[in-house]
C-alpha positions in Angstrom: -21.0 -1.9 -21.4 -19.9 -5.0 -23.1 -17.0 -7.1 -22.3 -14.7 -6.6 -25.2 -11.0 -6.8 -25.4 -9.0 -3.7 -25.6 -5.4 -2.7 -25.1 -4.5 -2.1 -21.4 -3.2 1.7 -20.7 -3.9 1.4 -16.9 -1.6 0.1 -14.4 1.6 1.8 -15.5 4.5 1.5 -13.3 4.4 3.7 -10.2 7.8 5.3 -8.7 9.8 3.0 -10.7 8.6 -0.2 -9.1 8.3 -3.3 -11.0 4.8 -4.5 -11.7 3.1 -7.2 -9.8 0.6 -9.4 -11.6 -2.1 -11.5 -9.7 -4.2 -14.2 -10.9 -7.9 -13.4 -11.5 -10.7 -15.7 -12.8 -14.4 -15.6 -13.6 -14.9 -18.9 -11.6 -13.0 -19.8 -8.4 -13.5 -22.3 -5.4 -12.2 -22.5 -2.0 -9.9 -25.4 -1.2 -8.5 -26.4 2.1 -4.6 -26.8 2.1 -2.1 -27.1 4.7 -1.9 -23.1 4.9 -5.7 -23.0 5.5 -8.5 -22.2 2.8 -7.2 -20.8 -0.3 -9.1 -19.5 -3.3 -8.3 -21.3 -6.6 -9.5 -20.5 -10.1 -11.7 -23.0 -11.7 -11.7 -21.2 -15.0 -9.0 -19.8 -17.2 -6.8 -17.6 -14.9 -5.7 -14.3 -16.3 -3.2 -11.6 -15.1 -4.2 -8.6 -13.4 -2.7 -5.8 -11.5 -4.2 -4.8 -8.1 -6.4 -1.5 -8.5 -7.0 -2.1 -12.1 -10.2 -3.2 -13.7 -8.8 -5.2 -16.7 -6.7 -8.0 -17.3 -3.5 -7.9 -19.1 -5.1 -9.0 -22.2 -7.8 -6.5 -21.9 -10.9 -8.3 -20.4 -13.0 -6.3 -18.0 -12.9 -8.0 -14.5 -15.8 -6.3 -12.6 -17.2 -9.5 -11.1 -14.2 -11.6 -11.2 -12.2 -12.7 -8.1 -8.6 -11.6 -7.8 -6.5 -14.0 -5.9 -3.9 -11.8 -4.2 -2.0 -14.8 -2.9 -1.5 -16.4 -6.2 1.0 -14.4 -8.2 0.8 -14.6 -12.2 1.8 -16.7 -14.1 0.8 -19.6 -11.7 3.3 -22.1 -10.8 2.6 -25.5 -12.4 1.5 -28.2 -10.1 0.0 -25.7 -7.6 -3.3 -25.5 -9.5 -4.7 -27.1 -12.7 -6.3 -24.1 -14.0 -5.3 -23.0 -17.6 -3.8 -19.8 -18.1 -4.6 -17.2 -20.7 -1.9 -17.2 -23.6 -2.2 -13.5 -24.3 -1.8 -12.8 -20.5 1.3 -14.9 -20.2 2.8 -13.3 -23.3 2.2 -9.8 -22.0 3.5 -10.5 -18.6 6.7 -12.0 -19.9 7.2 -9.2 -22.3 7.0 -6.8 -19.3 3.3 -5.5 -19.8 2.3 -2.7 -22.1 
């Protein structure tokens, strides 16, 4: 299977609940904060719903780390990671 982009059809709203997007990235590192050790993206951060295998922009995330404590979009100042512009647009528009 190749890593190609495709429209996301998985992750539809369940039981009328709003979608929750988390940050996911191909490369991460652990950082010590006042809250303890936290996983941070060191590559481009994408949006991903828990239980799905693709980002909002359609990338396959099989070997990526999902940071359940980092909601997407990331708050500026909390991390220096770049955010995927396609994921940002899709999340702000309410997903597909």
